[in-house]
N, C-alpha and C positions, 0 to 999 in steps of 0.2 A: 519433288519429284525421285524417286529412289534410282540411283545406279542398278546396273545388271551386273552379277557376277556368274562365273561359270557354274554356281549351283543351281542358276536361274534358268540355265539353257535346256532347251529339250533334245530330243534326242537327234534331229536332225540339225540344229545349231551345233550342238557339241562335235558331230561328224564334220560340220563346216568349219569350227574353230580349229579341231586337231589337224585338218587339212591346211590352215592358214600358217599354223604352228609349225608342221613340217618343212613348208616352202621357207619359213623364216629362219630355221636353224640354216638352210643351205644361204639365205643372205648373211648369216653371221661371216660366213667365209669371204663374201663379195664386199662386205663392210672393213675386213680384217687386210686382204690384199693389198688396197693402195697405202696401207701405210706403211708396208715394207718395200714396194716396187722402186723405189728410189734407189736402192742397193743392188738391184739388177734383178733380171727374169730369173736367174740361177739361184739365187737368193730367194725371191718370192716362191718357186718351187719348192726349195728344200723346207722352207718354213710349212707349207701347205702337206707336206709329206708326213712330218712328225705330227702337226696339228692333226690328221686325220688319223694316223696310225696310234697316236694316243688316245682317243675317245672311241673309236668306230669299234674295236673288240671289246670294250667294256659294254658299251650300251646295246650292242648286239646281242650280248650273252643273255642280258638282263630283260630284254624285250624277250626273248626265248623262253624265259623261266616264268615271266608274267603271262604269258599265254600259253603255255603249256607244251610248245612244240620243240623243245631241246632234243637235239639228236645230231647225226655226224654224215648226215646224206646231202646231196645237192639240193632236195627239196626244203630242209630245216634252211639252209643257207640263203635261198630264193625267198621263203617266208620272211625270214630278217630283213632283206633288202626292200621288202614292200613296205617297211613300218620304219623307215630310217629317215633322218633329215639329209643324208647323203643323196636320196633318190625321192625326192618328193614326187608323187602322182602326179603324173600328166606333165608336170614342168621336165620332169626326168622321166619320161614315158618309156620306162623298162616293160619288155614283152617277153615272160619267160616261158619255157618249153622243158619242163622235165623229163628226160629219156627213161633213165632208171635211178637206182639211189646213187650210182657213179659217174651219173654223166648227164649234162643238158646244157641247153644254148639261151641266150637271151640277148636280143637286141634293142637299140631305142630308136623308138619311131620319131621321137623330138627329144632333143638334148638342148634344154635351157642353159645349161654352162657352157656348151660349144655357141649356143647363139652369142653369150656375153662376150667368147674371147676369139671367135674367128673375126670380127672386124679388126681385132688388133693384127692380125698378121701371122704367118706360118709358125713363129719362134714359141708363141704362147700356146698355140694349137697342140704342137709338138710337146710344150710342157706339161700341160694338163693331161692330154690323150695318151701320151706316151710314159713320160717320166712321173708323173704325178699316180695316174692309175695303177702301172704295174705293182708299186710295193704296197699301195692302199688297198686294192682289190685283194691282194692276200692276204692282208694284214685283218681286212673282214671276213675273208674266207678262215683265216685259222680261228676264228670264234667258233666254228664249227666244227672244221677237220683240217690239223696241220699240213694234211697231204691233199687239199684240195686247191684246186689250181685254176684260173682264170686265164684265159689265152686268146687274142684278137684273132677274130676270122678277117676282119677289116676293120679299119679306124682311121680318123681324121688324120692330117689333110685331107679334105674330101675330093675325091679325084672320080667322077667329074663334079663339078664343083657344087651340083646339086645334088646328090647321092642321097640315096636313103634304101635302106634305113640308115641313120647317121653313123652307127657303129653296130658290131655284131660280134659276140663272143662266144667261146667255147669253154665249158665248164666241167674239170675231170677229177676225179678222187682216183688215185691210183696207189695203194699199197707200195709200189717200189718206189715213190717218189721220196727225197729226203724231208722230215718234215720241218715246215716253215719255222723258224726261231720265232718265239714270244716276242712280238715288238715290245722293243725297251720303253720307248715313250708310255706305253699302256702299263707297263710293271710300275713304272712311277706314279700315274696318274691314279690307279688303282688304290694308293693309299689317301686318296682323298676323300672328304665328307661326302661329296657327292656320288664317287664311284659307290661307298659303302652304304648310301641311303637305303633304308628297308624298301620294298617292292610294297607299290600300293594294293592293298587289298581290293579284289574284286567282289562286291556285293552281290548279294543274291537277287534275282529281277523279281519283280514284283508278277501278278498273273499273268499279263499282257507281256511277255518277253519279245524284246523287239529286235531280236538278233543274237550273233555268236557271243559266248561267256568265254571263248577260247579260239583257238586255233590249230586244234586237233585234227581237223577235217584235213583233206586233202588241198593241196594247192591250188588257189583259184586264180588262174591267171589275169581275171578281170575284178579280183578285190577292191571295194571300195569301204572306206571307215565305217560308213552307213550301215554295213553287212553286221557289224559289232553291236551288241546290247549296249544300252545307256550304261549300265555300271561299268563295262569292260572299257566302253569309250573314256569312261572318267579316268580309269586308270592308265590306258593308252595316252592321254593328253598328258597327264602327268610326266610320263617317263619320256615323252618327246620332248618336254620343256628341258628335262634333267639332261637328255641329249645336247640341248643347246649349250648348256651350263659346262658340261663334259668337253665339248669343243673349244669353247671360250677359253679354258685352263689350258687346253693342250695347245691352244694358239699361244697364250702366255708364255707356256714353257718354252716353245722353239724360237720365241723372239728374246726370250731373256737368256738363254743358253748362247746365243750369237753377240747380244748387244746389251746385255745386264738388265737388270732391273726396273732401272730409271726410264730406260726405251721403252722396255715391255708394258709399263704401267702406262705411258703417253700412248702407246698404239692401242691398247686395251680400251683406254678412254677413247679414242676416236672411234675406235671400232663399235664400241656400246653406243655412242651416239649416232652414228650413222645409220646403223641397222634400227636403233629405237624409233627413230623418225620415220623410216620408210617403212616399219611394220605396222606401227600406229596408224598410219595413213591406210594402209590395206585393211586393217580391222575397221576402221571409220567407214570404207567405203562397202566391204563386207556386208556389215551389220545395218549399215543404211542408218546410221549414225549424224544427229547433229552438232550444234556448237555449243549446248547449254552447259551445264557444269555438270549434270547427271550423264552426259555424253562423255564430258572427259573422264568423269570417275569411272566409267564402264571401260573405257580404253588403258586406263590406268591397272584395273581388276584383271581384264582378259590379256593383257600383253604377256608375251612368253617369258619377258626377261624376269618376272616377279613371280612365278610358280616354276614347281608345284610348291603347293602350301608347306608341305612337308619338310621343306629345303628353306624357303623363302618366307620369312616373318615380315609380311606385307599387308599394310591397313591402307585401307582407302575409303574417305567419308564425305559425303555432301554436307558441307555447313553453312547454310544459307546461299549467299551467289560464289561461295569459292568452295575447293576441295582440299581437302588436308591429307596429308599423305605420312607415313611413317614406317621406318625400317627397324624393327625389334631385333633385339639379340637372336640367334638362330644360328643351326649349322653352316649356314652359307656365310655368315659373316665370321664363324669361329674357323674357318678354313688353315690349317696351320702348314705354312711351307708353300700355300698356293695362292696366287691372285687370280681375281674373278670380278666380274662385273659388282656381284654385290660387297666384294670387300672394298673395290674402289668406292661405290657408292657411302659406305660406310665411312670411309675417311673424308668424305665432302666432294668427292668428284661426280657431279650432279649436275652435269651438262646433259646427259641423256634424258632427264626429265624436263628440259627446257624443249628438246628435239620432240619429245612424246606430244607434251602441251599444244604446242605450236601445230603439229601437223592436224589436231582438233579444228584449229581455227588459229593462226597467227596473233592473234589478241590475247590469247593466253599466256601468262607468265611464270614463272615457279622462282618463288624466293624461299631460303632457308626460314626456319621459323624454330630452330632450338638443335639439340643434338638429334640427328637423324629422323628430322621433321621438316617438313616443306609445307609452302600455302601455293596453291595454283588460283592465279586471280583473274581476271579480264582486266585489260588496261585500254587506253584508248589509240594507243599506237600499235600496228601491226609489226610484229618482229621479221628479219631478213633470213631467210632461209640459210640455216646453218650451214658452213663448207663440207662436214662431214656427211650429211646428208644428201647434198648434191652430188658428191663423189660415188654415194652408193646405188646412186640412181641410174648409173650406167649399165645396172644389171635389167636384163629383161623380166626378170620374176619381179619386179616392183610392179609394173601394169599387167603382169600374166592374168588372164582370164581361164578359170576351169570351166571347161566347156562339158566333160562327160555329163 
């Protein structure tokens, strides 16, 4: 039986996959933070700030260019936030109102990130909703207009405890404001192969176009990914997966600057393993997969860690009762001065592959079979859940159900 690849998905399946990949990007952060929390809430906070300030301005500009809505207005900023791993639709249910080019508001009807940290106490809530959001929101706004500011109307800790919406913000562009400085972490990450990867081309639709090829129309507060045409969805999904790689490298940079390369590699290996397993589990449930070799291969093909194809040279093949994996030379493995999931995998740190296989069925195991090659085969003994995966499951995003 042949496994499925992104090329095999129809329009609705592509929209579903892109939505899953947006949420997967949010889970990258959830898998990374447990690796640094032992250093204290303040360190975790500062790592998260540097991580998002490195990646967000870069991928924000890329999505604007891809979908043709570059500009310097509030509307431009909001459009970018609608297709951002920092704000996956529904899990982070941002509701946007554009007043004019220089003024707008948004609120969150549901904040999955708040649901994750609220049980941990007010110190964690303040760290996320105040200390992290203030500089990272400004960094996201900087990509559109350095004089754009996002300021809270109200935000957690919630009072009363069940307050809705979870938070509300005013967005203002004022020429009298001093420009936000270019985020230093983004300037460094801009030198990576990932940041410089050419944008995917949005191909022409067939005679039965099934949606928008760009986002030049006015902002749609109820935008859904299925509103985009199939060729646009393929390009959007490529960019969403690349957003994840940029966020990972931002995390590596933040940890490395504080604790050195060895600690950063170890933390990133754990992060990769944790998110790899929970995202694989979500893909299995979302696409109704079973436990056959073709299902294992499908998950390895659809997993965002190994996309986009222009960045990661990833080969998956079903060979009888086993699945063969191979990581070829590519721009992802050729990052100079940046560690990432793919540079770690190229160096033999392949624990994440086992997490993915076990998420399909714990009887599937991975073994190395040459340089950057692996075999996934079924055994008689079910593997225990890896601790990195178990830790990542604290996030409500792992079981979150899209309802819209």
